mmCIF file of the C-alpha atoms, coordinates in Angstrom:
data_MODEL
# 
_entry.id   MODEL 
# 
loop_
_atom_site.group_PDB 
_atom_site.id 
_atom_site.type_symbol 
_atom_site.label_atom_id 
_atom_site.label_alt_id 
_atom_site.label_comp_id 
_atom_site.label_asym_id 
_atom_site.label_entity_id 
_atom_site.label_seq_id 
_atom_site.pdbx_PDB_ins_code 
_atom_site.Cartn_x 
_atom_site.Cartn_y 
_atom_site.Cartn_z 
_atom_site.occupancy 
_atom_site.B_iso_or_equiv 
_atom_site.pdbx_formal_charge 
_atom_site.auth_seq_id 
_atom_site.auth_comp_id 
_atom_site.auth_asym_id 
_atom_site.auth_atom_id 
_atom_site.pdbx_PDB_model_num 
ATOM 1   C CA . MET A 1 1   ? 0.000   0.000  0.000   1.00 0.00 ? 1   MET A CA 1 
ATOM 2   C CA . ILE A 1 2   ? 1.167   3.498  -0.825  1.00 0.00 ? 2   ILE A CA 1 
ATOM 3   C CA . GLN A 1 3   ? 0.976   6.103  1.933   1.00 0.00 ? 3   GLN A CA 1 
ATOM 4   C CA . LYS A 1 4   ? 1.053   9.867  1.273   1.00 0.00 ? 4   LYS A CA 1 
ATOM 5   C CA . LYS A 1 5   ? 1.040   12.798 3.679   1.00 0.00 ? 5   LYS A CA 1 
ATOM 6   C CA . ILE A 1 6   ? -1.026  15.742 2.396   1.00 0.00 ? 6   ILE A CA 1 
ATOM 7   C CA . CYS A 1 7   ? -1.311  19.050 4.294   1.00 0.00 ? 7   CYS A CA 1 
ATOM 8   C CA . MET A 1 8   ? -4.097  21.616 4.346   1.00 0.00 ? 8   MET A CA 1 
ATOM 9   C CA . VAL A 1 9   ? -2.559  25.105 4.438   1.00 0.00 ? 9   VAL A CA 1 
ATOM 10  C CA . GLY A 1 10  ? -4.185  28.541 4.488   1.00 0.00 ? 10  GLY A CA 1 
ATOM 11  C CA . ALA A 1 11  ? -5.340  31.484 6.569   1.00 0.00 ? 11  ALA A CA 1 
ATOM 12  C CA . PHE A 1 12  ? -7.659  30.969 9.532   1.00 0.00 ? 12  PHE A CA 1 
ATOM 13  C CA . ALA A 1 13  ? -11.323 30.204 8.753   1.00 0.00 ? 13  ALA A CA 1 
ATOM 14  C CA . THR A 1 14  ? -10.840 29.381 5.067   1.00 0.00 ? 14  THR A CA 1 
ATOM 15  C CA . GLY A 1 15  ? -12.650 26.047 5.441   1.00 0.00 ? 15  GLY A CA 1 
ATOM 16  C CA . LYS A 1 16  ? -9.717  23.620 5.647   1.00 0.00 ? 16  LYS A CA 1 
ATOM 17  C CA . THR A 1 17  ? -11.328 21.542 8.398   1.00 0.00 ? 17  THR A CA 1 
ATOM 18  C CA . SER A 1 18  ? -14.688 21.484 6.607   1.00 0.00 ? 18  SER A CA 1 
ATOM 19  C CA . LEU A 1 19  ? -13.045 20.300 3.382   1.00 0.00 ? 19  LEU A CA 1 
ATOM 20  C CA . VAL A 1 20  ? -11.310 17.442 5.209   1.00 0.00 ? 20  VAL A CA 1 
ATOM 21  C CA . ALA A 1 21  ? -14.499 16.444 7.074   1.00 0.00 ? 21  ALA A CA 1 
ATOM 22  C CA . ARG A 1 22  ? -16.458 16.419 3.821   1.00 0.00 ? 22  ARG A CA 1 
ATOM 23  C CA . PHE A 1 23  ? -13.816 14.298 2.047   1.00 0.00 ? 23  PHE A CA 1 
ATOM 24  C CA . VAL A 1 24  ? -13.077 11.836 4.874   1.00 0.00 ? 24  VAL A CA 1 
ATOM 25  C CA . ARG A 1 25  ? -16.505 11.460 6.539   1.00 0.00 ? 25  ARG A CA 1 
ATOM 26  C CA . SER A 1 26  ? -18.914 12.915 3.936   1.00 0.00 ? 26  SER A CA 1 
ATOM 27  C CA . ILE A 1 27  ? -20.260 15.400 6.475   1.00 0.00 ? 27  ILE A CA 1 
ATOM 28  C CA . TYR A 1 28  ? -20.674 19.152 6.464   1.00 0.00 ? 28  TYR A CA 1 
ATOM 29  C CA . SER A 1 29  ? -21.352 21.486 9.360   1.00 0.00 ? 29  SER A CA 1 
ATOM 30  C CA . ASP A 1 30  ? -21.684 25.242 9.189   1.00 0.00 ? 30  ASP A CA 1 
ATOM 31  C CA . VAL A 1 31  ? -20.494 25.482 12.806  1.00 0.00 ? 31  VAL A CA 1 
ATOM 32  C CA . TYR A 1 32  ? -17.014 27.023 12.869  1.00 0.00 ? 32  TYR A CA 1 
ATOM 33  C CA . GLN A 1 33  ? -14.399 24.921 14.649  1.00 0.00 ? 33  GLN A CA 1 
ATOM 34  C CA . THR A 1 34  ? -10.958 26.377 15.251  1.00 0.00 ? 34  THR A CA 1 
ATOM 35  C CA . THR A 1 35  ? -8.122  23.923 14.701  1.00 0.00 ? 35  THR A CA 1 
ATOM 36  C CA . VAL A 1 36  ? -5.583  24.021 17.511  1.00 0.00 ? 36  VAL A CA 1 
ATOM 37  C CA . GLY A 1 37  ? -2.197  22.802 16.303  1.00 0.00 ? 37  GLY A CA 1 
ATOM 38  C CA . VAL A 1 38  ? -2.847  20.052 13.796  1.00 0.00 ? 38  VAL A CA 1 
ATOM 39  C CA . LYS A 1 39  ? -5.669  17.560 13.245  1.00 0.00 ? 39  LYS A CA 1 
ATOM 40  C CA . ILE A 1 40  ? -4.767  14.354 11.416  1.00 0.00 ? 40  ILE A CA 1 
ATOM 41  C CA . ASP A 1 41  ? -7.264  12.253 9.449   1.00 0.00 ? 41  ASP A CA 1 
ATOM 42  C CA . LYS A 1 42  ? -6.852  9.239  7.196   1.00 0.00 ? 42  LYS A CA 1 
ATOM 43  C CA . LYS A 1 43  ? -8.659  8.218  4.009   1.00 0.00 ? 43  LYS A CA 1 
ATOM 44  C CA . LEU A 1 44  ? -8.111  5.129  1.879   1.00 0.00 ? 44  LEU A CA 1 
ATOM 45  C CA . VAL A 1 45  ? -8.641  5.658  -1.855  1.00 0.00 ? 45  VAL A CA 1 
ATOM 46  C CA . ASN A 1 46  ? -8.160  3.441  -4.886  1.00 0.00 ? 46  ASN A CA 1 
ATOM 47  C CA . LEU A 1 47  ? -6.103  4.915  -7.683  1.00 0.00 ? 47  LEU A CA 1 
ATOM 48  C CA . ASP A 1 48  ? -5.499  2.825  -10.804 1.00 0.00 ? 48  ASP A CA 1 
ATOM 49  C CA . SER A 1 49  ? -6.189  -0.405 -8.884  1.00 0.00 ? 49  SER A CA 1 
ATOM 50  C CA . GLN A 1 50  ? -3.686  0.649  -6.209  1.00 0.00 ? 50  GLN A CA 1 
ATOM 51  C CA . GLU A 1 51  ? -4.777  1.330  -2.643  1.00 0.00 ? 51  GLU A CA 1 
ATOM 52  C CA . VAL A 1 52  ? -3.452  4.667  -1.390  1.00 0.00 ? 52  VAL A CA 1 
ATOM 53  C CA . SER A 1 53  ? -3.605  5.768  2.228   1.00 0.00 ? 53  SER A CA 1 
ATOM 54  C CA . LEU A 1 54  ? -3.886  9.553  2.435   1.00 0.00 ? 54  LEU A CA 1 
ATOM 55  C CA . ILE A 1 55  ? -2.781  11.026 5.755   1.00 0.00 ? 55  ILE A CA 1 
ATOM 56  C CA . LEU A 1 56  ? -4.402  14.467 5.840   1.00 0.00 ? 56  LEU A CA 1 
ATOM 57  C CA . TRP A 1 57  ? -2.792  17.049 8.121   1.00 0.00 ? 57  TRP A CA 1 
ATOM 58  C CA . ASP A 1 58  ? -5.208  19.905 8.795   1.00 0.00 ? 58  ASP A CA 1 
ATOM 59  C CA . LEU A 1 59  ? -2.907  22.689 10.019  1.00 0.00 ? 59  LEU A CA 1 
ATOM 60  C CA . TYR A 1 60  ? -4.265  25.565 12.056  1.00 0.00 ? 60  TYR A CA 1 
ATOM 61  C CA . GLY A 1 61  ? -4.766  28.748 10.071  1.00 0.00 ? 61  GLY A CA 1 
ATOM 62  C CA . GLU A 1 62  ? -2.260  31.531 9.947   1.00 0.00 ? 62  GLU A CA 1 
ATOM 63  C CA . ASP A 1 63  ? -3.107  35.015 11.125  1.00 0.00 ? 63  ASP A CA 1 
ATOM 64  C CA . GLU A 1 64  ? -1.127  37.928 12.513  1.00 0.00 ? 64  GLU A CA 1 
ATOM 65  C CA . LEU A 1 65  ? -0.891  36.331 15.957  1.00 0.00 ? 65  LEU A CA 1 
ATOM 66  C CA . GLN A 1 66  ? 0.059   32.804 15.046  1.00 0.00 ? 66  GLN A CA 1 
ATOM 67  C CA . LYS A 1 67  ? 2.303   31.438 12.322  1.00 0.00 ? 67  LYS A CA 1 
ATOM 68  C CA . VAL A 1 68  ? 2.018   27.949 10.855  1.00 0.00 ? 68  VAL A CA 1 
ATOM 69  C CA . ARG A 1 69  ? 4.674   25.620 12.198  1.00 0.00 ? 69  ARG A CA 1 
ATOM 70  C CA . MET A 1 70  ? 6.623   24.728 9.112   1.00 0.00 ? 70  MET A CA 1 
ATOM 71  C CA . SER A 1 71  ? 7.878   21.561 10.849  1.00 0.00 ? 71  SER A CA 1 
ATOM 72  C CA . TYR A 1 72  ? 4.341   20.118 10.404  1.00 0.00 ? 72  TYR A CA 1 
ATOM 73  C CA . LEU A 1 73  ? 4.992   20.116 6.645   1.00 0.00 ? 73  LEU A CA 1 
ATOM 74  C CA . ARG A 1 74  ? 8.067   17.897 6.682   1.00 0.00 ? 74  ARG A CA 1 
ATOM 75  C CA . GLY A 1 75  ? 7.496   14.650 4.805   1.00 0.00 ? 75  GLY A CA 1 
ATOM 76  C CA . ALA A 1 76  ? 4.483   15.970 2.899   1.00 0.00 ? 76  ALA A CA 1 
ATOM 77  C CA . SER A 1 77  ? 4.005   14.673 -0.629  1.00 0.00 ? 77  SER A CA 1 
ATOM 78  C CA . GLY A 1 78  ? 1.880   17.716 -1.441  1.00 0.00 ? 78  GLY A CA 1 
ATOM 79  C CA . TYR A 1 79  ? -0.589  20.193 -0.019  1.00 0.00 ? 79  TYR A CA 1 
ATOM 80  C CA . PHE A 1 80  ? -3.808  22.061 -0.601  1.00 0.00 ? 80  PHE A CA 1 
ATOM 81  C CA . LEU A 1 81  ? -3.486  25.838 -0.392  1.00 0.00 ? 81  LEU A CA 1 
ATOM 82  C CA . VAL A 1 82  ? -6.956  26.999 0.692   1.00 0.00 ? 82  VAL A CA 1 
ATOM 83  C CA . VAL A 1 83  ? -8.361  30.480 -0.012  1.00 0.00 ? 83  VAL A CA 1 
ATOM 84  C CA . ASP A 1 84  ? -11.702 31.880 1.192   1.00 0.00 ? 84  ASP A CA 1 
ATOM 85  C CA . GLY A 1 85  ? -13.383 33.591 -1.756  1.00 0.00 ? 85  GLY A CA 1 
ATOM 86  C CA . THR A 1 86  ? -15.237 35.925 0.621   1.00 0.00 ? 86  THR A CA 1 
ATOM 87  C CA . ARG A 1 87  ? -11.976 37.360 2.024   1.00 0.00 ? 87  ARG A CA 1 
ATOM 88  C CA . ARG A 1 88  ? -9.444  38.740 -0.465  1.00 0.00 ? 88  ARG A CA 1 
ATOM 89  C CA . SER A 1 89  ? -6.761  38.857 2.238   1.00 0.00 ? 89  SER A CA 1 
ATOM 90  C CA . THR A 1 90  ? -6.702  35.044 2.399   1.00 0.00 ? 90  THR A CA 1 
ATOM 91  C CA . PHE A 1 91  ? -5.346  34.968 -1.146  1.00 0.00 ? 91  PHE A CA 1 
ATOM 92  C CA . GLU A 1 92  ? -2.401  37.158 -0.148  1.00 0.00 ? 92  GLU A CA 1 
ATOM 93  C CA . THR A 1 93  ? -1.827  34.952 2.912   1.00 0.00 ? 93  THR A CA 1 
ATOM 94  C CA . ALA A 1 94  ? -1.904  31.868 0.663   1.00 0.00 ? 94  ALA A CA 1 
ATOM 95  C CA . LEU A 1 95  ? 0.766   33.330 -1.626  1.00 0.00 ? 95  LEU A CA 1 
ATOM 96  C CA . ALA A 1 96  ? 3.008   34.087 1.352   1.00 0.00 ? 96  ALA A CA 1 
ATOM 97  C CA . LEU A 1 97  ? 2.431   30.605 2.784   1.00 0.00 ? 97  LEU A CA 1 
ATOM 98  C CA . GLN A 1 98  ? 3.208   28.965 -0.547  1.00 0.00 ? 98  GLN A CA 1 
ATOM 99  C CA . ALA A 1 99  ? 6.598   30.699 -0.581  1.00 0.00 ? 99  ALA A CA 1 
ATOM 100 C CA . LYS A 1 100 ? 7.284   29.598 3.024   1.00 0.00 ? 100 LYS A CA 1 
ATOM 101 C CA . VAL A 1 101 ? 6.278   26.021 2.283   1.00 0.00 ? 101 VAL A CA 1 
ATOM 102 C CA . GLU A 1 102 ? 8.579   25.902 -0.731  1.00 0.00 ? 102 GLU A CA 1 
ATOM 103 C CA . GLN A 1 103 ? 11.472  27.261 1.351   1.00 0.00 ? 103 GLN A CA 1 
ATOM 104 C CA . THR A 1 104 ? 10.811  24.622 3.994   1.00 0.00 ? 104 THR A CA 1 
ATOM 105 C CA . ILE A 1 105 ? 10.157  21.423 2.010   1.00 0.00 ? 105 ILE A CA 1 
ATOM 106 C CA . GLY A 1 106 ? 10.993  22.370 -1.560  1.00 0.00 ? 106 GLY A CA 1 
ATOM 107 C CA . ALA A 1 107 ? 8.810   22.405 -4.634  1.00 0.00 ? 107 ALA A CA 1 
ATOM 108 C CA . VAL A 1 108 ? 6.225   19.704 -3.955  1.00 0.00 ? 108 VAL A CA 1 
ATOM 109 C CA . PRO A 1 109 ? 2.900   19.537 -5.811  1.00 0.00 ? 109 PRO A CA 1 
ATOM 110 C CA . PHE A 1 110 ? 0.082   21.704 -4.487  1.00 0.00 ? 110 PHE A CA 1 
ATOM 111 C CA . ILE A 1 111 ? -3.456  22.606 -5.473  1.00 0.00 ? 111 ILE A CA 1 
ATOM 112 C CA . LEU A 1 112 ? -4.899  26.066 -4.898  1.00 0.00 ? 112 LEU A CA 1 
ATOM 113 C CA . VAL A 1 113 ? -8.468  25.644 -3.613  1.00 0.00 ? 113 VAL A CA 1 
ATOM 114 C CA . LEU A 1 114 ? -10.852 28.585 -3.873  1.00 0.00 ? 114 LEU A CA 1 
ATOM 115 C CA . ASN A 1 115 ? -13.371 27.677 -1.190  1.00 0.00 ? 115 ASN A CA 1 
ATOM 116 C CA . LYS A 1 116 ? -16.874 28.786 -0.139  1.00 0.00 ? 116 LYS A CA 1 
ATOM 117 C CA . LEU A 1 117 ? -18.658 28.544 -3.480  1.00 0.00 ? 117 LEU A CA 1 
ATOM 118 C CA . ASP A 1 118 ? -21.916 28.467 -1.516  1.00 0.00 ? 118 ASP A CA 1 
ATOM 119 C CA . LEU A 1 119 ? -21.212 32.104 -0.553  1.00 0.00 ? 119 LEU A CA 1 
ATOM 120 C CA . GLN A 1 120 ? -20.260 33.254 -4.061  1.00 0.00 ? 120 GLN A CA 1 
ATOM 121 C CA . ALA A 1 121 ? -22.573 36.290 -3.819  1.00 0.00 ? 121 ALA A CA 1 
ATOM 122 C CA . ASP A 1 122 ? -20.270 37.549 -1.022  1.00 0.00 ? 122 ASP A CA 1 
ATOM 123 C CA . TRP A 1 123 ? -16.970 36.856 -2.801  1.00 0.00 ? 123 TRP A CA 1 
ATOM 124 C CA . GLU A 1 124 ? -14.311 39.534 -2.855  1.00 0.00 ? 124 GLU A CA 1 
ATOM 125 C CA . LEU A 1 125 ? -12.517 37.673 -5.657  1.00 0.00 ? 125 LEU A CA 1 
ATOM 126 C CA . GLU A 1 126 ? -13.843 37.851 -9.198  1.00 0.00 ? 126 GLU A CA 1 
ATOM 127 C CA . GLU A 1 127 ? -13.704 35.134 -11.823 1.00 0.00 ? 127 GLU A CA 1 
ATOM 128 C CA . GLY A 1 128 ? -11.172 35.831 -14.554 1.00 0.00 ? 128 GLY A CA 1 
ATOM 129 C CA . ARG A 1 129 ? -9.542  38.736 -12.712 1.00 0.00 ? 129 ARG A CA 1 
ATOM 130 C CA . SER A 1 130 ? -6.343  38.756 -10.718 1.00 0.00 ? 130 SER A CA 1 
ATOM 131 C CA . PRO A 1 131 ? -7.050  39.197 -6.990  1.00 0.00 ? 131 PRO A CA 1 
ATOM 132 C CA . ARG A 1 132 ? -4.258  41.744 -6.671  1.00 0.00 ? 132 ARG A CA 1 
# 
């Protein structure tokens, strides 16, 4: 069996925990839960007839008071960089975090996730336009 560590990275309250809960347990809750430190979940998936164990590290969000511990990223095969479409500032935070992650663990694959489609009417980011 193949095992891969994948991290969820982004500003606070971008929906990282909700994305993991939806993927791992097929549940959604609109109740906000702050992640303290790191929360680790596991999901088995089949990929081209190969069983893959995904170890999902949901890292607490970065804000001005607390910085993501880059040591949590060591050994990651990749990461999701999560942005909240309703808060433009989370895109800038994501760009800064992406640079820090690359400095810490090198250029590993990542996916930028623009989250909170259900609140698209409140988005501060516009489709087809640079958020800067």
